[in-house]
N, C-alpha and C positions, 0 to 999 in steps of 0.2 A: 504494500499497499504506500503511495506513492505520500507527504508530508503536503497539508493545503499551505502550510503557516511556517515562514521561513525562519530557522532559530534563532535568528537576533531578536525577530519579531516575535519568539516566541519567548525569549528570556524577558523581554518589556511584558508581556500581556503578566506570564507567572509575579514576576516582581509586585505587577497592579492587584493581582487577586492576594496577594500572602498580604498584603496591605490592610485589608477589609476582614472584621471581627467575624465572626463562627461561622468562615468558609475553610471547609475542609482542600486542602491543598497539598498535602504531605506526602499522596501517593498521584506524581508529577503526571505520568503517563494516562492514567485516566481523567484527570484534568485536562488534559490536550487532548486524549481524546474527544471528550464531550466539547468542547472549542472545537476540536476541527469538524465535531458531526455540524455543530450549529453553523459553521460558515460552510459544509456542504451542502447542507438547507438555501442558506441564503445566497449561494453563487449557480447553485445547479437551480434555482425556482421551484423544485418538486416538491410533493406533498410530504408531509412528516415518515407516513406510511413506507414512505418509498425510500428511506434513510437508509443505507447499506446495513446490513445489521452488525460486521465491528465494530461500530462505535456505539455500538447500546441498543436494545429494544427503542421503537422509535416513539411509544407512551412515556419509558422515563428520559429520556432527553430531552423531549417537551416538556414534561412536567417540571423541572430543572429549568428549563430554560425560561419558562414562564414566570419562574421564582424570583429568576436573576433579573427578568424583567420587572416583576410588581419591585423589587430591591434596590433600582435605576441601576443596577453592576453595569449591565451592556453601557446607559448613555455615560455612566462617572467613566468608565472604558475606553470609549471615544472622546471622553473629554479631556481625558488623559495622555491621549496619542496622540493631540493638535499642540505639544508641549514646541516651541521652536519654531514657527512654518517659514517657508520662505517664502516672502511677499512681494517679492518682486514682482510678481504680477499673480490673479488669481483666474480660475476657470468657472465656469456658471454655465450648468445643463441640466433638463428637465426630462431625463428621459421616459415613459410610458412603460408601464408593467402590466403586460397582459394581464389578467385574473380569471380566473375556472367560474364556472357559476358558484358553485361549494363552496369559493371563498367566503362568501358572502353569510348575516343572519349567524352570526356567533353568538350576540343579541338583537333581537327583534328593533328595527327602526335603528340598526348602526353603523348604516355604509357609511353617512358624514367621519364618525370616530373612527373609522377600520377604514375613514383614504379612500373610498370603491364609489366609481363613479362611471358614467357610461360615457364614452366618447365616438369617434365614428365606425374606429375598429371594434368596438364593444366593451364589456367590464373591464374597466381597466385602471390602473390609479397614476401617479408622477410621481419618480422622487425629484425633490429642484438641490442641487448637489453645489454648492461653493466648494474648490479645492486650492489648494494654495499653487504655486509655480514646479514642484516634484511629484502633483496628483493625489497631495495627503489631502482626508476632506477637511472642512473645517467647519462645516453647518450645512446641515439635511432637514427637508421636513417634506413630507409624505401629502401629497393632496391628491381630493377625486382626479381620476383620468381625464375630463374633461378643459379642469382648470389652467387657466392662460398661465406662459411660462412670464411677464409680463409684470403678473398680481403680483409673484414672489421677488422680483429681481431685487428690491428697497430692500427686503425683510434680510437680504442672503446677504448684499455688499454693504449694510449700514456701516461697521466698525474697519473697513479696508478705505485709509484714508490716500495714502501716496501709489496703489500699485496699481495696475493696467489691470483692467478685465476685460478675460475675452466669451464669448458669450456667440450664439447662432444667434440667427433670424427671427428666433422667438422672442430674444430680449429686447427688443429690437422696438422705439417708440412709436417710427413711424413708416412699418410695412402693413 
């Protein structure tokens, strides 16, 4: 099995995880398999049920993912990874992520909370991301698929002062 996380990045992640009280990281191999399992789902866009078994049973991995989400561990890890950005210029984009119809309905009338909407291409959401010059994520927001990119531009580049901004025509106010 090929590792999804580079060794240097894993060391950074592990150091961060060890600072969180109540989080068991003594078994580094199990912790890495869990994080890589989550990365596999995020990277592939597949359903949790399709998680390869060597990452663990999909329900256990999903349950732990949900617990970490509720404790804001993923958010804090994201913020921790943003230290010392290269702000020579920043890049902004809002790609569409198609969603299967079964993705909705975790709770009744929760499509807005789940950032799901209908666009020309069907059921989808958009990930509006801002990255530094090296492609490292700085800010990210998820909106329903029909939301225009220009509506999120000001919120994404709010704290970027002396940087050039690169974006596609979806972020142009003149088109």
